[in-house]
C-alpha positions, 0 to 999 in steps of 0.5 A: 348341258343336256346331251342325248346319246344314241338310243340304240347304243343305250339299249345295247349297253344296258342289255350287256352291262357294257360301257361306251368308251370315249377318248380320255380327256386331258388330265388337268381338265378331266373333272370339269370336262365331264360337264360335257359327258355324252351320256353313254347312250342315255339322256343325261344332264350333268348338273355339276362336275367339280373338284372336291378337296380332301376333308380329314374331318370326313375322311374323304380324299380329293376327288371329282364329284359328278352329279346329274339326272338321267331322262328328266321328264314330266310324268303323271300329274305333272310331276317332274321325274328323272334318275338323279345320281352322283359319282365320286372319282378319287384322285388316287384311284385303286381301279375299282367301282362301288355302287352304294345302295339306297334306303327306305323309298330312296328319293334323294341322292346320298353322298357317294362315299361307300361307308356301309359295312366298310369298317373304319375306312369308306370305299372312297377313302380306299380309292374306289370310284363310288356311285349313288342314286335316288332311283328315279324320283324325289321324296322324303320318308315313306312317301310312295306317291311316285308309284302312280307314275309307271316309269318312276315305279319301274325305276325304283323297283329295279331299273334305276340302279341298273341304268345308273350303273351303266352311266357310272361305269362310262363316266369312270372310263372317260375320266380315268381313260380305262374301265374299272377292273372290278365292280362291287355293290354294297347296300342294306335294307332297300339297298340290300334288296337292290343288291339282290336284284343286281345278282338276279336280273343283271348278273354281269354288272357286278363281281361282288355283292353285299346284301344287308338286311334285304327288304326282299318282300316288304308287303309281307314283312309289313304284314308281319309287323302288323301281325305283331302289333295286333297281338300286342294290341290285344293285351294293351291298355286303352287310352281315353279314346279307346285306342290300344297303347301298344308300347304298354302291352309289356312294361319295362320290367316285363321286357327286362324279364324276357331278355333275362329269360332268353339269356338264361336259356341261350346265352351259354350255348356258345360257351360264354355268358357274354350277353350275346347269342351266337346260335339263335336257331338253337335257342330253346327259350319258352316264354311260358317259363315266365308265366305267373303262378298267381298274382302278377308282379314284375317277376312274371308275365300274365298268361295273356302276355305269354301268349302274345309274346309267343304269337309275335315270335311265331310269325303270322300263320293262316288258320290251316297252319301255313306260315305266311311270313317267318317268325323272329328269333329270340335275341337280346334286341327284341324288346329294345325301345331305343331307335327302331323298337324291337319286335316286342316293343311295339314295332313302327309300321311304315304304313301308319299306326295299327289299332286292330287286335285281330288279323285275317292272315290269309286275306292279308297274304292275298292282298300282299301278293299284288303285281307291283310287289311281285315285280320288285321283290327278290325273295322268290328268284334263286336261279343265279347260275350266270352270276355264279359262273362268271365268278360272282360272289354274294355275301348276306348280312342280317341282324338277329334282332332286326324287327323290320325284316326277319333274319329268318327270312334271309336265312330261308332264302339262303337255304333255298339258294343252296337247295335250288343250285346243286351245281356248286356248293353254295359256300364256294360263292355265297356266304351269310353272316348273322349279327347277334343283338343287332337291329335293322342295318345296325344299332343295338344296346349290346351288339357287334355292328361294325364289320368290314365286309368290303374287304371280305368281298374284295378279297374273295373276288380278287384273291380267291380268299373266301371269308371263313370268318369276319371280325366284328366290333361295335360302339356298344361294346368298346374294347371287344371283338368277336368273329362272325361265322358263315351260316350255319356255323357260329362263334363258339368260345374256345379259350383265352380272353373272352372279349377277343375274337381270337378266343373263338372258333367257328362251330357247326350249327343246327 
């Protein structure tokens, strides 16, 4: 049923981050009655409101699932648009609300579970009401055609999550008869950018935010990927059509040699040779130490390979030396060919294959600064005083081996956030954690990519317990654990069993 609310109420609710409370419905009919949800000032079509039984195989509890579309319309080129959303309302509610961030270019409504960075138990399993959205369009992969529609572009860039938040809070209030006590946002990649966007443009919507590997400025991170690809293309063998075979620029033995060199130079800096580099900023590896003194074999790199590696890891710079996008830290996942390939393995380019061997970085940077990108980017804005002063807490997480978005870019933002806000020490309200060996939002041949930041952010918001360290584990490291320490501190081995987190302290870093 299509239900239209007051336009004035919609503007007021959206501007203030408030919900439009309704009288609670009878408990027995609470879920199905949401089919008549009045919209909280939005044009909302509820497509489904049904009870979902607990499923032990999926670790999901009994809950009410509400699915719908906000502002359905026919847009540019006759394409149907609208902000699709879903809200899961657990029978045993803990009083909290969690917004599950999206990924890629969104385009579909993911099941609202809230499993990301939640450790062993999802937000829904813990009793949180959870919401998700497609951010205003339907699509798969990296289909960016929706940008031709103005409103669809605006919804993806920042409005869709905000509008869904208002409606989700109103649905929660109607179903339970009261507002959520606290609101949280957890996302990675695009979801990390959305998380940052909420802290920057909608500072009173969420109490605690977790931004993982944020896609802060994709036009520039893609520039970094193209720059890396072209550096490898320049030394890669050609196929029958003369196109460079990027992956073959470095052979498997070459990649193993590089990782071995990185570990030899930097693994012991944290006190334990365990295949993990916890202080990447202090890593002193220089690929020139691997250069062949004579004939090339599997024990050394050619001069051209060494230069290509150095060019990739340094990141794109203009001819005058201006750093356009940060480089990448030497880490154990930079050469992986599994899943999303490491930055030295021939990176995947969402814009399509790159066959060039040179780049005019200055011209590429000028092109990257288009209006659409600037509207949705979150890299520049560091004025978060309103969010901070109302008690908001912000946690960042980034894998050191992430090829898609450099961890150094997130560190740079965090440092500027501290510099530009002298009124309060940043550690009082924001923390950054780096994960050695981890790729984009997870994964890695040896890494600690399982971490419970949901408990960390909840404990900080609701109990004032700042996360001085969080314990991480990983499927690639069975039986092992390590602490992740807030930047610039890092885990340093102290004494005891080196496979256990309790044997490490957090030590100041460079």
